[in-house]
C-alpha positions in Angstrom: 0.0 0.0 0.0 1.2 3.3 -0.9 0.9 6.5 1.0 -1.6 7.8 -1.5 -4.0 5.0 -0.9 -5.3 6.6 2.3 -8.1 8.9 1.7 -7.2 12.6 2.1 -3.8 12.1 3.5 -0.7 13.2 2.0 2.7 12.0 2.8 5.0 14.8 3.8 8.2 14.7 1.9 11.2 13.9 4.1 13.4 16.8 4.9 17.1 16.4 4.9 19.0 17.8 7.8 20.7 21.1 7.0 24.3 20.8 6.1 26.6 21.9 8.8 28.8 24.8 8.0 32.3 24.7 8.9 33.7 27.6 10.8 35.7 30.0 8.7 39.3 29.7 8.9 40.9 32.3 11.3 42.7 35.0 9.7 45.2 35.3 12.5 45.2 35.4 16.2 42.8 37.7 17.9 44.4 40.7 19.7 41.9 40.4 22.5 42.3 37.7 25.1 38.6 37.2 25.9 39.2 34.9 28.9 41.5 37.4 30.5 39.2 40.3 29.8 36.3 38.4 31.4 38.4 37.7 34.5 39.4 41.3 34.7 35.8 42.5 34.3 34.6 40.1 37.0 37.4 41.3 39.3 36.3 44.9 38.8 32.7 44.1 39.4 33.6 42.2 42.6 35.7 45.1 43.8 32.8 47.5 43.1 30.4 45.3 45.1 32.9 45.1 48.0 33.4 48.8 47.9 29.6 49.4 48.1 29.6 47.4 51.3 32.4 49.5 52.8 30.4 52.6 53.8 27.6 50.6 55.6 30.2 48.6 57.5 31.9 51.9 58.6 28.6 53.3 59.7 27.8 50.1 61.6 31.2 50.3 63.4 30.6 54.0 64.3 27.1 53.2 65.6 28.4 50.4 67.7 31.2 52.6 69.1 28.7 55.4 69.8 26.2 53.1 71.5 29.0 51.7 73.7 30.0 55.2 74.7 26.4 56.2 75.4 25.9 53.1 77.5 28.9 53.9 79.6 27.7 57.5 80.0 24.3 56.1 81.1 25.9 54.0 83.8 28.0 57.0 85.0 24.9 59.2 85.2 23.0 56.5 87.0 25.8 56.2 89.6 25.8 60.0 90.1 22.0 59.9 90.4 22.2 57.3 93.2 24.8 59.4 95.0 22.7 62.5 94.7 19.6 60.6 95.8 21.5 59.3 98.9 22.6 62.9 99.7 19.0 64.1 99.5 17.8 61.3 101.8 20.6 62.0 104.3 20.0 65.8 104.3 17.3 65.5 107.0 19.9 63.9 109.4 20.7 66.5 112.2 24.4 65.6 112.1 24.6 66.2 108.4 22.8 69.5 108.8 25.2 70.7 111.5 28.3 69.6 109.5 27.1 71.5 106.4 26.2 74.6 108.5 29.7 74.6 110.1 31.3 74.2 106.7 29.5 77.4 105.6 30.7 79.3 108.6 27.5 79.2 110.7 27.5 78.9 114.5 25.0 77.8 117.1 23.2 80.4 119.2 25.4 81.2 122.3 28.7 80.2 120.8 31.6 82.7 120.5 32.9 83.1 116.9 36.6 83.1 116.4 38.4 84.2 113.2 41.9 82.8 112.7 44.0 84.7 110.1 47.2 83.7 108.4 46.4 80.0 107.9 47.3 78.6 104.5 44.9 76.3 103.0 
């Protein structure tokens, strides 16, 4: 049976594969070493990416340093606050009041004041 025996069907002619072309003969060596150029370009891109990360890293370092300094200052101020709070709490003590008054040059009623001159402090 032939291909034409079937009703309405046509046998498609077989196509031959396209002939492969041979690469043209080189006319001489290329002046551009493409492998080396690619490596250089990749190195430049890598350097640019690393450079773009440099500024954020410097900012991160400065922020860490500043936060450490601020934390130390906070501890120092908290210590000073505790000392001042203790002074306020002890200000009502009669012994503390008398000592501060004497330091300022006050005397109790009935005491005789003395002034000593010529002392080197």
